N, C-alpha and C positions, 0 to 999 in steps of 0.2 A: 654476564656482563651488565645486564640491566640491574641485577641485585646489587653489584658492586657500586654502580653509579648512584643507585638510590641511597645506599649506606653513606657514601661520600656527601651527598646532598643533605642527608639528615644530620650528619656531623657539623656541616657548615651552618645549618639553621640553629643547632644547639649552641654553637660557638657564638653566633650573632646575638642570640637571646641572652647568653651569659654576659657578653660585653655590654649589652644594653642595661642589664640588671645592675652591673657594677657601676656604670655611668650614673644611673638613677640614684643608687645608694650614696655615691659621693656628691651628687648634685643637690640632693634634698636639703642638706643643711644650708647650702648657699641660697637656695630658693626660699626656704623658710625665713632666713635672716633678711633676705632682700625684701620680702613682704612685710617684715616687722619694722622696716625703716620708712619713716614718713617721707613723702615727696617734698614736703615743705617744713622747714624748721624755723620757728619764730622765737626770739629771745629779746628782752629789753636791755638797753644799754644804760645801766646805772651802777652806782658804786656798790650796791648791795646785791647785784645780780649773782645768781648761782650758775655754776657751769652747766652747759647743755651736754648731756651724755647720750651717746648714740650706740645702739647695739653693735657688737663686734662679730665679725665672721669667724675669727679664730686668732691664733697667735701671730700669724703672718698678715693679718688684715689691718687696714688703716683707713682713715678718712682725712682728706686734706683740702684746704681752700687754696686755689691757685695763687692768689696774690695776698692772702691773709689780711685784707683791709677790713673786712666786716667781722670775721671770726678769728680769734687767736687761739691756736691749738695749745692745750696743756699736755696732752699725750695723744695717742692714736685715736681715741674715741671721745675725749672731753674737750669742749671749746668754751671760751669766754666771749661774750659779745664785745666787740672792739669799738665800732663806730656805726652810726646810722647808715643804712643802705641795704643793698641786696648783693648777694654773691652766690657762689655755688660750692657745694662740697662734693668731691668725687670720692666714692667708695672704691677701694682697691683690695684685692685678695690675691696673694701669690704674684704680685706685680701686675695683675690684670685689672682693668677697670670693670666694676660690677654694677654700680648704680650712681646716678647723679641726683642730688637733692638741692633744692633752693634754700639758701640760708638767708633769712630776713631779720634785720634788726631795725624795728620801727622806732620813730621818735618816742620819747617818754610820754606815756599817757598818765595824767594825774587827774583824779576826781576827788570830790569832797564826800566823806562818808556821812550817812544819815543817822538813823537811830530814833528819829522822831515818830511818835504815834500819830497816825493820820486817819481821818475819816474819808471813806471812799463812796462816791455816788456815781453809779453807772446808768446810762440810758441805753436801752437795747436798740438794735437795728430792727425797726418794726415792733410788733408786739409778740411776746413769747407765750405760747400755749403751755400752761402748767397743769391742766387737768380737765376732766369732763364732768358735767353734772346733768342729771335727768330733770326734764321739765314736764309737768302734767299739762297736756293739751287735749284737744278733742279726741284724739286717737290713743290716749293713754300716755304713759311715761316714755319719753324719748329725749335723746341728746342730738339735736341737728348737727352739731359739729362732729360728733362721732360718726353719724350716718354719712357725712361728707368725707369720711376717711381723713380727718384732720387729727394728727397724733400729738401726744405730749412731747414737747421738745421742738415742734414746728414753730417757725417764725412767720407770722402773717405780714407780708410786705405791702400788698395792695388789695384794695377792695374796689371792684368795678373799675379797675385800671387806674385808681388814684392811690397815691402813697399813704400808708398808715404809719404814723410816728409815735403815737401814744394811745392809751386806752380810750380817752375821750373822743378820739377820731372814729371809733368803731360804732358807737351808739347811734349817731344820725343815719348811718347807712342801714343799720338793722331796722330802725323805726320806719324809714321810708320804704324799704323793701316789704316790710310786713303790711303796711297800709295799702300798697299797690299789688300785693300778692305776687311779688317777683322774687326770683332767686338772686343771691349774691355771687358774683364771680370773684373767687378768692385766689390770690397768688401767694404761694407758700415757698419757704426755703426749708428744705429738710436735708441736713448735713450739707453736701455739696450740690444737691439737686434743686432745681426750681420746678415746682409742681402747680398745675392749675386744677381747680375743683370748683364745684358749685354748692352753695349752702342755702337751705330754705328755713328762714326763721319761723318759729311757731309762737302763738300767743299763749302765755301762761294763764291758766285758770285762776291761780291764786292772786297774781299781781295785775292781770289785765294788760300786760305789756309784752312786746315781742322779745324773744330771747333766742340765743344761738347755742346754749348748753356748753359753753367753754369758760374755763377759768383762764384769765390772761394777765400778763404783767408787762410793764414797760420800763421798770427800773429796778435796781438793786442797791443795797447799801451795806456797809460793814466797816470794820477797822483793820488796819495793818501797820506795817512799819516801813518808813522810808529807808532805802538802801544807799543811794548815792545821788549826786547831781554833778553835772559838768559845769564848772564855773564860767566857761567860755560860751557855750551854747544854751545853758540853763536846761538842757535835757536831763531828765531824771529817770530812775528805775526804782520800783518798790515791790514788795511782797515776795518776789522770787518764784511765784507759781501762778497759774491761771485762776481767775475767779469763775466758778461754776454756779449755775442756778441751784438753789437749795432743794428744789422739788425735782427737777429733771436730771440733775447731776451732770449736765452738759455745759461746756464753756459758753459764756455769754458773749454773743456777738454784739459789739457796742456801736452805737451811733455817735455818742460823745460821752463825756463824764468829767468829773472834777474831784479834786482832793482839798480837804480843809484840815485845820488843826484839830487834834483830838485830845481829850483830857481823860487819862486813866483814873477811874474812881475806885476800883477794887480788883482783886485777883481771885478767881476760883481755882484753887490749887489742884494740880493734876495728880493722879495716882494710877496704879496698875489697872489697865483696862478702861480708864476714864480720863482722857486728856483734859487739862485745865483750860481756862479761858480768861483773857483780860476783859474786864467790864469797863467800858469807856463811854463818854458822851460827846456828841458833836451835833451841830445843826447844819443842815444843807443850806440854810440861809446865811451862815457865816461867810466871811470874806474868803473867796477861793484863793488858795495858794498855788494852784496849778491845774492844768487841763489833763485829761486822760484821752489819748488818741489810739492806744493799743492795749489789748488784753490778750497776752500770749502765754504759752506754757512756761515762760520764764518770768512772768510778773506783769505788772501794769506799767505803762510808759507814757510820757507826755512832756510838757514843758512847764517850768515854774514861772509864775508871774509875781511872786513875792519872795523876798529874801528870807532864808531860813538859817538857823544856827543850832548846833548841838552842844556848844559849850565845852566840848572835849577835843574834837579834832576838826577845827573850822578851816584849817589850811588844806589845800589839795594834797593828796597822797598818791604814790605810785600804786599800780595794781600788779598782781602776780598771775601769770598764766597757769593753767592746770598742772603742767609738769613741774612748776616751781613750788607747789604747795607740799608741805612736809607733814608727816605725822608728828604730833606733839602739841605743845601749848599754843593757845591763841586767845583772842578776846572777842566778845560781841558787845555791841552797843544797843541798848533798848530802854524802854520806859516801864517802870513799875508803879509809879505814883505821879499823878498830875501830868506835867509835861517835862519832868526832869529826866534827862538822859544819863544813864549810868553805864559803867564799864564792868563787865563780868568775865571771869575766867572760864574757858572751855578747853577741850582737848580735841584735836583732829585725830580721830581714831583711824580713818583710812581716807585716801584720796585717789581717784582714778584719773590719770592723764587722759584727756579726751581730744581726739582729732576733729570731731564734728560735734555740733551742739547736742547736748544730752542733759536730762534732768538728773538729780540725785547723784552728783559727782563726788560728794563727800559724805562721810558719816562723822558727826560730832557728838561729843558728850559734855554735859554741863558738869563742871567741877567746882564752881564757886559756891561756898557754903551759904552765903546770903541768898543767892538766887534759888538754890535748892530749898531753903527754908521758906521763902516767900511763895514760890510757884510750884515746887516739886520737880521742876525741870523746864522743858519747852512747852509753852501753852499757846493756844490759838490767839492770834493778834500779835504774836512775836515774829510771824513770818515776814521776812524782809530785813530782819536785824543784820547789819553788816558784820562780817567776820574779818578780823584783822590779825595778821601774823607777820612778825618781823618787820613792822612798819609798813606793810603793804595790805591793801584790801584784796582778799582772796575769794570772797563770795558772800552768800547770804543764807540765813536759816530759812528752811522751807517747810519741812514736815517733822512731826513728832512720831516716835514709835509708840503705838497704842499700848503695847505690853511693857514698855519701859520709857516713861516720860522723861527720864534723865538724858535720853539720847534721841537723835533724829538725823534727818538729811540736810545737806546744804547744796546749793548750786554754785558752780564756778562763776566768778565775776565776768569772765570774758564773754560768756553767752548773754548776760544781761546787757553788757556794753553794746554788743552787736545789735540786740533788739532795740536799744535806745538810739541807734544810728551813730554811735561813736566808733569810728573806724579804728581797728587795731593796728592798721598799717597806714601811715601817712607818707605820701610821695615826697621825696626830697631831691635836691639837685645831685646828691651823692649816690643816688640809686644807680645800680648797674644792671644791664640786661643779663639774664642767666641763659 
């Protein structure tokens, strides 16, 4: 009897396992598709808008908007933006609700494309340590800064609890500490940590002055390209990538900065394994055309205080979200000589629709004969050149492929707009709660 009971129990367990397996097999496609559908769908309402396509569960699956005010269905998975506001799309499969997604159609966002060559001047937050050097003192060769465990890439924020803003602020502290034979209390920023240490200056036998054995820097300068500005707020974005220190290769944390007009004097042509470079001149004493308030992975950002023009597209243009960018022809705006902005042909080789901010969203290839002849492709200083496709600003040039200067990366414009404080979604009276 016990054996018969055990056999029956065993059969029930096997039957339950079999049922669970079948349920899992049938459920997996639904789970996979459910995860592939974004919780939020954004599309702009304009005449050139492309339909928003949503993944389908299968032949019997569909998505629908309850009142069709915001999104107009073309078929079960394609929708056109209809009017500004918020609504919801309900995903169904086999007549059963599967997932709800918020459908958002923000007001048209229009910005003015750039293309101007700009000079960039950054002032660091504190002073940046870019190297160590040995000093010959009474006890031989030593670097006091290295002995104090101050590392390359550290930022000196305070000395003796007083803020340090530029290199000239450091010398009086060192001189006074040396004369009084006292240590310096140093406050450092290392990555995200704040560190306290003490440093003992030593007197150099060669110079007769007190030294700390550190190479430091308080500013950086270079050139790049303006990407866009907002005609309403005068907020702008440029470069499309972060500015890093040339010695430490770490992003520069800025205290402030400014941009000025830049004049391109020549081009060092790029070739395989050797990216080219724009040669340009500008003066930090020139009239500033804007401030720099942020140095982020997506470029530099701030506000213009002078009117700028590119002579090509001076009227505001709509932008394209990452899912609207298509593989195929596009244009870039950039300067090759003086301050003249020119339009050149490129090809979007690939574009990745991105749900969250990410760099390198596009791969582009230079196809313009004149640009290839003059530069060999993408060169340093071209970063930030706006990319335009189908009458919309879709992004900016950011990086060149070292082994193929004709091609490189681009960043989607929506992430630069976000960094510039330009909201992708503006509240309206037509918005509905989802």
